[in-house]
C-alpha positions as CSV (number, residue, x, y, z in Angstrom):
1,M,40.2,76.8,240.0
2,D,43.7,78.4,240.2
3,T,43.9,81.0,243.3
4,K,47.1,82.5,244.6
5,V,47.7,80.7,247.9
6,H,49.6,83.4,249.7
7,L,46.6,85.8,249.4
8,L,44.2,83.3,251.2
9,V,46.6,82.8,254.4
10,G,45.0,85.2,256.9
11,T,41.8,85.7,255.3
12,K,38.6,85.5,257.3
13,V,36.2,82.6,256.9
14,H,32.7,82.4,257.5
15,D,30.3,79.4,257.7
16,V,27.2,78.9,255.6
17,D,25.3,80.5,258.2
18,G,27.2,84.0,258.0
19,R,29.0,83.1,261.4
20,K,32.9,83.9,261.5
21,V,34.8,80.7,262.0
22,G,38.4,82.3,262.2
23,R,41.1,83.0,259.7
24,I,43.0,80.4,257.2
25,E,46.3,79.9,258.8
26,E,47.6,77.0,257.0
27,I,47.0,75.2,253.7
28,R,47.8,71.6,253.5
29,V,48.8,70.2,250.1
30,K,49.8,67.2,248.4
31,R,52.1,66.7,245.3
32,E,50.7,64.9,242.3
33,E,53.0,64.7,239.4
34,K,53.5,68.3,238.3
35,A,51.0,70.0,240.5
36,L,50.0,70.7,244.1
37,L,46.6,69.9,245.3
38,V,44.9,71.2,248.2
39,E,44.0,68.7,250.7
40,S,42.7,70.9,253.5
41,Y,42.8,74.2,255.4
42,L,43.5,74.8,258.8
43,I,41.2,77.6,260.4
44,G,40.8,79.2,263.7
45,A,42.4,81.1,266.5
46,S,45.0,78.5,267.4
47,A,45.9,77.6,263.9
48,L,48.7,79.9,264.0
49,I,50.4,77.8,266.7
50,E,50.0,74.7,264.4
51,R,51.6,76.7,261.5
52,L,54.7,77.7,263.5
53,S,54.9,74.1,264.8
54,A,58.3,74.2,266.4
55,R,56.9,71.2,268.1
56,T,59.2,71.2,271.3
57,L,58.3,74.8,272.0
58,V,54.6,74.7,270.8
59,R,53.5,71.2,272.2
60,P,53.3,72.6,275.9
61,I,51.3,75.7,274.9
62,S,48.8,73.8,272.7
63,R,48.3,71.3,275.6
64,F,47.7,74.3,278.3
65,L,45.1,75.8,275.8
66,R,43.4,72.5,274.9
67,A,43.0,71.8,278.7
68,R,41.2,75.0,279.2
69,N,39.0,74.4,275.8
70,I,40.6,77.7,274.4
71,Y,42.3,75.7,271.4
72,S,40.4,76.1,268.4
73,V,41.8,74.6,265.1
74,Y,39.5,73.2,262.6
75,E,40.8,71.3,259.6
76,V,38.5,71.9,256.5
77,P,38.6,69.3,253.6
78,W,39.0,71.5,250.3
79,Q,35.7,70.4,249.0
80,E,34.1,72.1,252.1
81,M,35.5,75.7,251.0
82,D,33.9,77.8,248.6
83,L,36.6,80.1,247.0
84,S,34.4,81.6,244.2
85,D,35.4,84.9,246.0
86,P,39.0,84.3,247.4
87,K,38.9,87.6,249.1
88,R,36.0,86.2,251.2
89,P,36.3,82.5,251.5
90,L,33.0,80.7,252.7
91,L,32.5,77.2,254.1
92,K,29.7,75.0,252.6
93,I,28.9,73.7,256.0
94,A,27.9,75.2,259.3
95,S,30.6,75.7,261.8
96,R,28.9,73.2,264.2
97,D,29.7,70.6,261.8
98,L,33.3,71.3,261.5
99,R,36.1,68.7,262.6
100,H,38.9,69.8,265.1
101,A,42.4,69.2,263.9
102,R,44.4,66.4,265.6
């Protein structure tokens, strides 16, 4: 399926139960011959920090937020995302089953 990536960034994502998970803040891809293939999506309130990733500036902020359990970034494998309606992406799993990004 071909989807315009720039239209997905910032889009709200809900899980299979209809709960809001967050917004798509980053899309991680890998190059394979002449194509770029999506590996995963970063979703959540703190994913914007990951996207900005000026590591030396952002690292202290992310540590502060993690220490207070405020930091929420989920890395969602491409196969767990339903993009049949790109304006309303849905997870194929429940938010409680999501894995926090490293």
